[in-house]
C-alpha positions as CSV (number, residue, x, y, z in Angstrom):
1,X,147.8,124.2,110.5
2,X,151.6,123.9,109.5
3,X,153.5,121.3,107.6
4,X,156.5,120.8,105.3
5,X,155.0,123.1,102.7
6,X,153.5,125.7,105.0
7,X,156.0,126.2,107.7
8,X,154.7,129.6,108.9
9,X,151.4,131.3,109.8
10,X,150.0,134.4,111.4
11,X,147.5,135.1,114.2
12,X,145.9,138.6,114.2
13,X,145.0,140.1,117.6
14,X,142.4,143.0,117.5
15,X,141.6,145.6,120.1
16,X,138.1,146.9,119.6
17,X,138.2,148.9,122.8
18,X,139.2,152.5,123.5
19,X,142.3,151.8,125.7
20,X,145.6,150.2,124.7
21,X,146.0,146.5,125.5
22,X,149.2,144.7,126.4
23,X,149.7,141.1,125.6
24,X,152.3,138.2,125.9
25,X,152.5,135.1,123.8
26,X,153.7,131.7,125.0
27,X,154.0,128.4,123.0
28,X,153.1,125.2,124.8
29,X,153.3,121.5,123.8
30,X,149.8,120.1,123.9
31,X,149.2,116.4,125.1
32,X,146.4,114.5,126.6
33,X,146.8,112.0,129.4
34,X,145.1,108.5,129.7
35,X,141.8,110.2,131.0
36,X,141.9,112.5,128.0
37,X,142.8,115.6,130.1
38,X,144.8,118.3,128.4
39,X,148.2,119.0,129.6
40,X,150.6,121.8,128.5
41,X,154.4,122.2,128.9
42,X,156.8,124.9,127.6
43,X,158.4,124.1,124.3
44,X,161.0,125.4,121.9
45,X,159.6,123.6,119.0
46,X,157.7,126.7,117.7
47,X,159.2,130.1,116.8
48,X,157.0,133.1,117.3
49,X,157.3,136.8,117.4
50,X,156.6,139.1,119.1
51,X,156.4,137.6,122.5
52,X,155.1,140.7,124.1
53,X,153.2,143.4,122.3
54,X,150.8,146.2,122.6
55,X,147.6,146.7,120.5
56,X,146.5,150.4,120.4
57,X,142.7,151.2,120.5
58,X,140.8,150.1,117.3
59,X,143.9,148.5,115.8
60,X,145.3,145.0,115.1
61,X,148.7,143.3,115.5
62,X,150.1,140.2,113.9
63,X,151.9,137.4,115.8
64,X,154.0,135.4,113.3
65,X,154.5,131.7,114.0
66,X,156.8,129.0,112.5
67,X,158.0,125.5,113.2
68,X,161.5,124.4,113.7
69,X,161.1,120.8,112.7
70,X,158.4,119.1,110.6
71,X,156.2,116.4,112.2
72,X,157.4,112.8,111.7
73,X,155.1,109.7,112.1
74,X,152.1,111.5,113.6
75,X,150.8,115.0,114.0
76,X,152.2,117.2,116.8
77,X,149.8,119.5,118.7
78,X,150.7,122.9,120.3
79,X,148.9,125.9,121.8
80,X,150.0,129.4,121.4
81,X,148.5,131.2,124.4
82,X,147.9,134.9,123.9
83,X,147.5,136.5,127.4
84,X,146.4,139.9,128.2
85,X,148.6,141.6,130.8
86,X,147.2,143.7,133.6
87,X,146.5,147.3,132.7
88,X,147.2,150.6,134.7
89,X,145.8,150.6,138.2
90,X,143.0,153.0,139.2
91,X,144.2,156.4,140.7
92,X,142.9,158.2,143.8
93,X,141.6,155.4,145.8
94,X,139.1,154.2,143.1
95,X,138.1,150.5,143.1
96,X,137.8,148.6,140.0
97,X,137.6,145.0,138.6
98,X,139.6,144.0,135.6
99,X,139.1,140.8,133.5
100,X,142.1,139.8,131.5
101,X,141.7,137.6,128.4
102,X,143.7,134.5,127.7
103,X,143.1,132.4,124.7
104,X,144.9,129.3,123.4
105,X,145.2,129.0,119.6
106,X,145.5,125.4,118.5
107,X,148.5,124.8,116.3
108,X,148.9,121.5,114.5
109,X,152.0,120.4,112.8
110,X,150.9,117.8,110.2
111,X,152.8,114.6,109.4
112,X,153.4,113.6,105.8
113,X,150.8,110.8,106.0
114,X,148.1,111.3,108.6
115,X,144.6,110.0,109.2
116,X,142.4,110.4,112.4
117,X,140.8,107.0,113.3
118,X,138.2,107.3,116.0
119,X,137.2,104.1,117.9
120,X,134.5,103.5,120.5
121,X,135.7,101.0,123.0
122,X,134.4,99.6,126.3
123,X,130.8,100.5,125.8
124,X,128.9,99.2,128.9
125,X,126.0,99.9,131.2
126,X,126.6,99.2,134.8
127,X,125.0,100.4,138.1
128,X,122.9,103.0,136.3
129,X,125.7,104.4,134.2
130,X,126.5,104.2,130.5
131,X,130.1,104.5,129.7
132,X,132.4,104.3,126.8
133,X,136.0,105.3,125.8
134,X,136.7,107.2,122.6
135,X,140.1,106.5,121.3
136,X,142.0,108.1,118.4
137,X,144.1,105.3,116.9
138,X,145.2,107.5,114.1
139,X,148.0,109.9,113.4
140,X,146.1,113.1,113.4
141,X,143.6,114.9,115.7
142,X,139.9,115.2,115.3
143,X,137.3,117.2,117.1
144,X,134.1,115.7,118.4
145,X,131.1,118.0,118.7
146,X,129.5,115.6,121.2
147,X,129.2,112.1,122.4
148,X,125.6,110.8,122.6
149,X,124.4,107.9,124.6
150,X,121.0,106.6,123.6
151,X,118.8,103.7,124.9
152,X,116.3,102.1,122.5
153,X,113.2,100.1,123.3
154,X,112.7,96.7,121.6
155,X,110.6,98.6,118.9
156,X,113.3,101.0,118.2
157,X,111.9,104.1,120.1
158,X,114.3,106.3,122.0
159,X,113.7,105.7,125.7
160,X,116.6,107.7,127.0
161,X,119.2,110.0,125.6
162,X,122.1,112.1,126.9
163,X,124.6,114.1,124.8
164,X,127.9,115.1,126.4
165,X,130.2,117.8,125.1
166,X,133.0,116.7,122.9
167,X,136.5,118.2,122.5
168,X,139.7,117.6,120.5
169,X,141.1,114.2,120.7
170,X,144.8,114.2,119.8
171,X,146.6,111.4,117.8
172,X,147.1,108.5,120.0
173,X,144.9,109.8,122.9
174,X,141.7,108.6,124.5
175,X,138.9,110.1,126.6
176,X,136.4,108.3,128.9
177,X,132.7,109.4,128.8
178,X,130.0,108.3,131.2
179,X,126.3,109.4,131.7
180,X,123.8,108.5,134.4
181,X,120.8,106.7,133.2
């Protein structure tokens, strides 16, 4: 979380293993389309160092991060992707499988006046499906832990319930949810 008063931050990458690990960092602008799907594109809005680094066994390395310009009317969202680079190949005809780690750290550039404003719109039941759209009409993100659809009987007892996994909803974005009855 960065803003006008905290323009820099750090991310610590640890290696708990017994071999050195190589990483690269890459900053991406984070947006969401009309269906609420995440999209990423290269950006120069963040300054970060180092862009490539090695973490020796049982050690840690710090990636420093800063912003070039503060947010204006609404919060800006980015992800700093830290991606493990492939290690040395096995020797002597050995076969192995290597799993590389890639994680995206959310980076939010806060606006001077911000407020998430969740709205539920278009709640409907049609052809055996319950559906609704969650919209963020505010100027800052929020994170939903889940979206729950529930049908009650006339006496208030739960007849059916389905909880769908939530996610971040960025400022000005929306996401449609649907559950089969």
